[in-house]
N, C-alpha and C positions, 0 to 999 in steps of 0.2 A: 626459727626452726633449727635445731642443732645439726651441725654438719657431721657426716659419717666419718668414722675412723676405724682402723683395724680392731681397736679395743672396744669401740662403741658403734657397731654397725646399725644402720637404720632398720627398724622393724617394719616389715611390709604388712599391710592390712588387706582384707578382702576388697574393700572399697578402692584402695589404691591399685590393686591388681586388676580390677575390672575396668579401670580407666584405660587399660591397654586393649584396644579393640581386637587385635589378633588372638588374644587369649580365649575369648569366647566366640568371636565371629567365625574363625576358621573351623572349629569343630561343629558349630551350629550349622554352618553352610554345608559342610561335607556330609553331615548326618542327614540333613534335609534332602540333599540330592540323592543320597543312598536310599533313603526311605521312599522317595518318589519312584525310583527305579525298581525297588523291591515290590512296591504296590502294583506297578505295571506288570511285573513278572508273575506275581501270584494271582492277582485278580483277572488279569488279561487271559490267563490260560483257561479259566473256567467261565468266562463271561456268557457264552452261548454254545454249549457243547452240541446241542441238536443241530444248529446251523453249521457248525464247524465240522461235523462228522464226515469223515472220508474213509472209504475202503475198509469199513468194519468187516472182518472176515467171518462169514457165516456159511456153514455147510448145508448141503441139500442132497438128500438121499431118498430115492423112490424105490421101495421094495415091492411095489404093487405088481401083482401077477396079471391083473386085468380080468375080464370076463369075456366069454365067447357065446354067441347065439347064432342060429341059422339066419335070422333076419338081418341082424346088424353086423355079424362077423365078430372079430376080436376087437375089444375096446379096452384101452388102458387110460383111465382118467388120471391116475397118478402121474404118468409120464407127461401128459398134457399140462397138468397143474405145475409140475416142476419146471417144464420148459417155459411156461408163462411167467413164473416167478423170476426166473433168471433173466428174462427178456423185458420185463416191465420197466417203464420209466421210473426213475428214483427222484425223490425230493428229500434233501438237497441232491444235486447231481453227483452220481458216483459215491453216494453215502455208504453203500454196501458192496462188498466184493463177494459175490456168490461163488462158492466152490462146490462143484458137483462131484459126488462119490458114487461108486457102484455097489458098495457093500457097507454094512454097519460097522464091521471091524475096521475098515479103512478110515471111516470117519472118526471112530474112537481113537485110533492111532494118531490121527492129526490133532485131536484135542490133547492127547497125551504128550504131544510135542509143542503144545501151546500155540498152535497155528490157527485156532478158531475161537471165537467168542461163544458160539453156540452152533447147533446143527438141527435142521428139521428132518424128521424121519417119517415118511409116509408108509403106512403098514402094507402088508401083503394083500389084505382084503379091502384096500381103500376103494377100488372100483366097485366091488360087489356091494359094499355097504352104502356107498354114495347112490348107486342105482336103486337100492332097497328103500331109499327115502320116498320114492313115488309109489311104493307098494303098500300092502296091507300090514306088513310087519317091518316098519322102518327101524333101522339101527344105525346110529352114528358111528363112523370110523374114528378110532382113537389115534391121534397123531402125537408122536413123542418129540419133545424138544430136549436135545442133549445140552447140558450146561457145562460151563468151564469156570468153576469158582477159583481155580488156580490162576487165572488171568487177572484176578482182582475183582472186588465186589461190583464196581461200576461197569467194568468191561463185561462181566457176566450178566449184569442186569440189562445193559444195552442190548446184548445179543439175544437174551431171552425175550425181551419186549418186542424187538423187531421180528424175531422168528415167529412168535405167537400171533402177533397182529397180521403178519404177512400171510401165514398159512390159513388163518381164519378168513381173511379177505379173498384169497385166491380160491379157497374151497367154496365160499359162498357164491363167487362168480361162476364156478364150474357147476354147482348145483342149480343155479338159475338157468344156465344154458341147457342143462338136462331137462329141467321143467318145461322150458319153452319148446324144446324139440318134441317132448311128449304131448304137449298141448296142440302143436301143429299137426301131429300125427293122429289126433283125435283120441288119444288114450285117456281114460278117466283117471284123474288125480284127486284123492280126497282133500277137502279143504284144510283139514288138520295137518296134512303132510306138507302143504305149501308153506306153513309157518316154519318148518324145519330148514327151509332153503336159506333163510337169513343166518342161521347158525348151525351148519350141517355137521360140524366135527367137535369132538371132545379133544382137549389138549392136556397132556400130562408131561411133567418134566422128569428128567433122569440125569444123574451126574455122568458126564461122559468120561471123566477121569476122577474117580472118587478120591476125596482127601480124608485125612485123619480127623478125629473129633476135635483135637486141640490145634487147629490151624487157623482159627478165626475166620472161617469162610474165605480163605485166601488173602487175609490181611496181615498175618504174622510175618510173611516175607518182607512186606513193605516196611514194617516197623523194625525188623531185624536189620535191614539194609540201612535204614535211617540211623540206627545206633552205630553201625560201622562208619558211616560218613561223619557223624558227630564225634566219634572217638578219634578219628584222624584229624579233624579240624581243631577240636579243643586240645587234643594232645600236642599238636604242632605249636599252638600258641603258648602252651605251658612250657614245652621244651625250649622254645625260643627264649622265653623270659628267664627260666632257671639256668640255662647255659650261659646266657649273657651275664647273669648275676655271678655265676661261678667264675667267669673270666674277668670280672671286675668292671664290666661295661655298663652295668646298671645296678641299682641298689636292691637289696633283698629285704623287704619289709614284712614283718610278722607281728601283728598286733602293734604294741608301742615300740617295738625294737626295729631299728634300721641298721642293716649291716652293709658295708661297701668294701669289697676286697680291692687289693691293689691290682690295677689292670695288668693283664698279661700280654706279652707281645705275641700275637698270632694273626695270621692272614685271614682275610674274609673267607677264602676258599676252604682253608682248614677248619675254620669255625663252622661253615655250612656242612662240610663232610661229617664233623662230629655230631651235628644236629640230625643229619640224615640217619646215621647209624643208631643213634639213640631212638629215633622215631621207629625204625624197623623193629628193634627189640621191644619197645613199648607196644607196638601194634600186635605183636605175637601174644603179649600178656593180656592186652585188652580184648582181643578176639577170643582168647581162652576164657576170660571172665564172662563175657556176654554169652558164650556157649554154655558155660557151667550153670549160670543162673537160669537160662532158658530151659536147660535140661533138667536140673535137679530141683530147682525152686518152683518153676512154672510148669514143668512136665509137658513142654511143647513137643509136638511130633517133629522130630529133627533127624531124618535119615542122613546117611553119609556124613557123620559128625566130623570125622577127620578131614574130609574134603572141605566141609563148611568152615572149619578152623583155618585151614590153609588159605581158602579164598578170602575169609574175613581178614586175615593178616595182610594179604596182598592188597585188599581194598582199602583198609585203614592206612597202610603204608603209602599207597598211591595218593590218597587225599592229603595225608600229612606232609609228604615230601613236596607235593604241589603247593601247599600252603606255605611251607618254609621257603620255597623258591620265591614266591611272591613277596614275603616279608624281607628276604635278603635283597631283592631287587628294589623294592619301594620303601622299605623302612616302615615307619608308623602308619602311613596311609594304606600300607599293604594289608592291614587287618581288615579294613572295610572292603578293599578290592577282593580279597580272598573270600570274605563272607558272601559277597554278591555272587561270585562265580561258583563256589563250592557248596553254598547253602541256598541262597535266594533263588538263583536260576536253576539249581539242581533239583530241588524238591518238586516243583510243579512239572518238570520235564522228565521225571524219573519213570513215569508210566506205572508207578506203584499204586497210586490212588485213582488217577484219571488216565484212561488209555490215550496214547498219543494220537490215535485216530480221531479223537474227539477234541483235539486242540487246533488252534490256528496254525497256518504254515510256518510262521516265524518260530514258534515254540517247538514244532517238529524239527526244524533245522537245528535249534539249540541242542535238542536231544541226541543228535548224531555224535557229538563229542563231549557232552556232559558226563562226568564219571559216575554220577548217581544213577543214571539209567543203566549203565553197565553193572553197577553193584546190585540194583534191583533185579535186573534180568538174571544175573548169575545166581543170586540168592534164591529167587523163585524157581529156577531150573533145578537147583540142588534139593530144595525142600519139597517141591510138589511134583516134579517131572523126572524123577529118577536120575538126576544129574546128566541128562542128555545134552550133548553139545548143540544139537539142532533146536533145543528148546530155549536157547539164549545164552548158554554157558560159553560156547566157543567165542561168540562175539564179545562177551564180557571180558574174557581173558585178553583178547586182542586189543580191546579199547583201553583196558587198564594198563597193559604193557606199553602201548603207544603213548599214553598219557604220562606214565612213569619215565619213559625214555626222554620225552620232550621236557619234562621238569628237570631231569638231571642235566641235560644239555644246556638248557637256559640258565639253570642255577649256577653250574660251574662256569659257564661262559660269562655271565654277568659279573660274578665275583672275581674271576680272573681279570676281567677288564678293569674293575675297580682297583684291584691290587696293582695291575700294570700301570695304571694312570697315577698311582700314588694317592688314591683317595682312601686314606686309612681312617678307620673309626676313631683312633687316637694316634696322632703322629708319633713315630718312634722317638723323636727328640723330646717330645713332651713327656713320654714315659720315662726316658732317662733322667730328665730333670726332676720329675716327681719322685723317682726312686732315690735320687741324691738328696732331695729335700727331706724325705722321710728318714733316710739314714742319718742325716745330720741332726734332725730333730730328736731321733732316738738316742744318738750319742750325747747330745746336750742334756737330755733328761737323765741319762745314766751318770754323767759327770756331776750334775747337780745333786743327785742322790748320794754319790760318793763323798762330795764335799760336806754335805749335811751330816753324814755319818761321822 
């Protein structure tokens, strides 16, 4: 086997490279661990939403005026049914948080602040029509379920299903009680009427806070927020690579070409500051691009466009700066760590597709500080709920601000420590020698050219 020399270096082959275990073992092991964790985060969040459901907010409004008679006095079946619904045992325990309202407007305002999945509305003639089921002209009362598609398709669906099944069951129980009381009193009840007791009400749905036609039934906000998160994460990785390439700390490859600049002497902290500033500028451009395509190409219903652009810029900046901080602190493995935190753990806990009330406690805990939940809540509040702070926008600003501040403190703190300890990316002595060597090599080439001439 020929020995290596500067003029005849040994050519490495793929087989020879693979004989070094760390070349393939480290990335394989790291990716395997990451994928196992990502699988747990994704699939664990939706394993059994029915069993995990806790405190689903559903409104309850009784507009029933009741009926009065000389024999029985005043009777209000709707009030009894509403009280029974709120007090009934729940399976699973505390799966629903019943919120009672005294007026229809009050309930609609709560939905307009994204505080409810749905709401049950018992009509004014609920008692009169329930009691008519025993007479010669029976008529079912019509119960309205107010929906909230702005909360997300799954949240709205959960609320609608619980509201309808609950009001049907409670009304059937009330009708059965009325029938039994009439039979004990000896009142004649036609056999045909008794069949109505099992299904005594008609249920209709109505949008509590109507959305525009091009809102994807409450899903456009989730995908818009996802775009903001991805623009921050991918933008940070691209800025990290291109900035390092411009500074000479990594090669810039474009097709068959490979360019490597002379490394520049710059501290880690100054490098990170430059990346932060580039990230903020890029975020403003990316937020504008997402808004422009959504508005002019897709014609989505996007009110408060200027606020949405500002919020999108802040959201992408927060994710991007957080990602750059992780990369500055951990180096290469930071890509995987940032992906797990800003993507893998963020998407299921965002509340955009699956409501947090239908997730296990651990995922609800993660959602308290994951930036994607703040981005989803803020985007939804701007797009569907008139940019109200109480609809989630205030919390979104606070969470993104706190996350951004933490990223800046950690990023500058870690890079200052690395600089202070002398942990340079390339030691200054090495840079000096490299410059001297290149200068000497350049002079030699120039002299050789002059001699030849």
